[in-house]
C-alpha positions as CSV (number, residue, x, y, z in Angstrom):
1,M,91.5,64.7,105.5
2,S,93.0,61.4,104.9
3,I,94.5,60.2,101.7
4,R,91.4,58.0,101.3
5,D,89.3,61.1,101.4
6,H,91.5,62.7,98.8
7,S,91.2,59.7,96.5
8,Y,87.4,59.7,96.8
9,Y,87.1,63.3,95.8
10,M,89.7,63.0,93.0
11,T,87.8,60.0,91.7
12,K,84.8,62.3,91.5
13,A,86.9,64.9,89.6
14,Y,88.1,62.1,87.3
15,Q,84.5,61.3,86.5
16,E,84.0,64.9,85.5
17,A,87.0,64.7,83.3
18,L,85.5,61.7,81.5
19,K,82.5,63.9,80.6
20,A,84.9,66.3,78.9
21,K,86.5,63.5,77.0
22,K,83.2,62.2,75.8
23,I,82.5,65.5,74.1
24,G,86.0,65.8,72.6
25,E,87.3,68.3,75.2
26,I,90.7,67.9,76.9
27,P,89.7,65.6,79.8
28,V,90.1,67.7,82.9
29,G,87.5,67.7,85.7
30,A,87.0,69.5,89.0
31,V,84.9,69.2,92.1
32,I,84.5,71.7,95.0
33,V,83.9,70.4,98.5
34,N,82.6,72.4,101.5
35,K,83.9,72.1,105.0
36,D,81.4,69.3,105.8
37,G,82.8,67.2,102.9
38,D,79.9,67.7,100.6
39,I,80.5,68.1,96.9
40,V,78.8,71.4,96.1
41,A,80.0,72.2,92.6
42,T,81.5,70.4,89.7
43,G,83.0,71.3,86.3
44,Y,84.9,69.9,83.3
45,N,86.6,71.5,80.4
46,Q,84.2,73.1,78.0
47,T,86.3,75.5,76.0
48,I,85.5,74.1,72.5
49,S,81.8,73.3,73.1
50,S,81.1,76.7,74.7
51,N,83.4,78.7,72.5
52,D,84.9,80.1,75.7
53,S,88.7,80.0,76.2
54,S,88.2,80.5,79.9
55,A,85.8,77.5,80.4
56,H,88.4,75.3,82.1
57,A,87.2,72.8,84.6
58,E,88.1,75.0,87.6
59,I,86.5,78.1,86.2
60,V,83.3,76.2,85.4
61,A,83.2,74.8,88.9
62,L,83.8,78.2,90.5
63,R,81.0,79.7,88.4
64,A,78.6,77.0,89.5
65,L,79.5,77.5,93.2
66,G,79.1,81.3,92.9
67,Q,75.6,80.9,91.5
68,R,74.8,78.4,94.2
69,V,75.9,80.4,97.2
70,S,75.5,83.9,95.7
71,N,79.1,84.9,96.4
72,Y,82.5,85.0,94.7
73,R,84.6,84.2,97.7
74,F,84.9,80.7,99.1
75,P,87.2,80.6,102.1
76,D,85.7,77.4,103.5
77,Y,86.0,75.3,100.4
78,S,88.5,73.0,98.7
79,I,88.9,72.1,95.1
80,Y,90.0,68.9,93.5
81,V,91.1,69.0,89.9
82,T,92.6,66.3,87.8
83,L,95.4,68.5,86.3
84,E,97.6,71.1,87.9
85,P,95.9,74.5,87.3
86,C,97.2,76.8,84.6
87,C,98.0,80.5,85.4
88,M,94.5,81.7,84.7
89,C,92.9,79.1,86.9
90,A,95.5,79.5,89.7
91,M,94.7,83.2,89.9
92,A,91.0,82.6,89.8
93,L,91.4,80.2,92.8
94,I,93.4,82.8,94.6
95,H,90.9,85.5,94.0
96,A,88.1,83.2,95.1
97,R,90.0,82.7,98.4
98,L,89.7,78.9,98.3
99,K,91.2,77.2,101.3
100,N,92.8,74.1,99.7
101,L,93.7,72.9,96.2
102,Y,94.4,69.3,95.4
103,F,95.4,68.1,92.0
104,G,96.2,64.9,90.2
105,A,98.6,65.1,87.3
106,Y,101.4,67.6,87.1
107,D,101.5,69.9,84.1
108,L,105.1,70.5,83.0
109,K,104.1,72.9,80.3
110,T,101.6,75.3,81.9
111,G,101.2,74.2,85.5
112,A,101.2,77.2,87.9
113,C,101.8,75.3,91.2
114,G,105.5,74.8,90.6
115,S,105.8,72.5,87.5
116,A,106.2,75.3,85.0
117,F,105.4,78.4,87.1
118,N,105.2,79.0,90.8
119,L,102.3,81.4,90.7
120,I,100.2,79.8,93.4
121,S,102.9,80.2,96.0
122,D,104.0,83.7,95.1
123,P,104.5,85.7,98.3
124,K,103.1,88.8,96.8
125,H,99.6,87.4,96.9
126,N,97.4,88.4,99.9
127,H,95.8,85.0,100.0
128,K,97.6,81.7,100.4
129,I,96.0,78.4,99.2
130,M,97.3,75.2,100.7
131,F,97.9,72.8,97.9
132,E,99.0,69.2,97.3
133,G,99.6,67.5,94.0
134,G,99.9,63.9,92.8
135,I,96.6,62.6,94.1
136,L,95.7,59.7,91.8
137,K,98.6,61.0,89.6
138,K,98.9,57.8,87.6
139,E,95.2,57.6,86.7
140,C,94.9,61.3,85.9
141,S,98.1,61.4,83.8
142,A,97.0,58.3,81.9
143,L,93.7,59.8,81.0
144,L,95.4,62.8,79.5
145,S,98.1,60.8,77.8
146,D,95.7,58.4,76.2
147,F,93.5,61.3,75.1
148,F,96.3,63.0,73.2
149,K,97.6,59.7,71.9
150,E,94.2,58.9,70.4
151,R,94.0,62.5,69.0
152,R,97.4,62.1,67.3
153,Q,96.4,58.7,65.9
154,A,93.1,60.1,64.5
155,K,95.1,62.9,62.7
156,K,97.4,60.3,61.2
157,E,94.5,58.3,60.0
158,L,93.0,61.4,58.3
159,K,96.3,62.0,56.4
160,R,96.3,58.5,54.9
């Protein structure tokens, strides 16, 4: 795929992240694409609204795809997510046997693709996911930064 293709799909993931922001969730979104380039599943963070600590964007999208194709392994699919996956999500992607992972912003605190941990590339895993980060990095990072800035500002206003 070309960078233009990556930008297109990351923009779709970004649109999913905006859905999370709208309901007060941390704005992370994901889309899963089949080998023909069709978006076949989407997800956005829903941990608070669903009272489910595992309802990260990637997990929500994987669950949707599993229901759609009646399987839990997806070797011919790629995922685009606006934030580098955490350890939980990285392991779910490995277990799902996804072919490719593309992410936007790097997560220096909990990223499992090399920023905080290098879980996705651990040679002990029996499945290797090709991955690339930094796609629409500026936009994806700004969405998260602005969200947390607004949240901090709202807390300050409450204290006054």
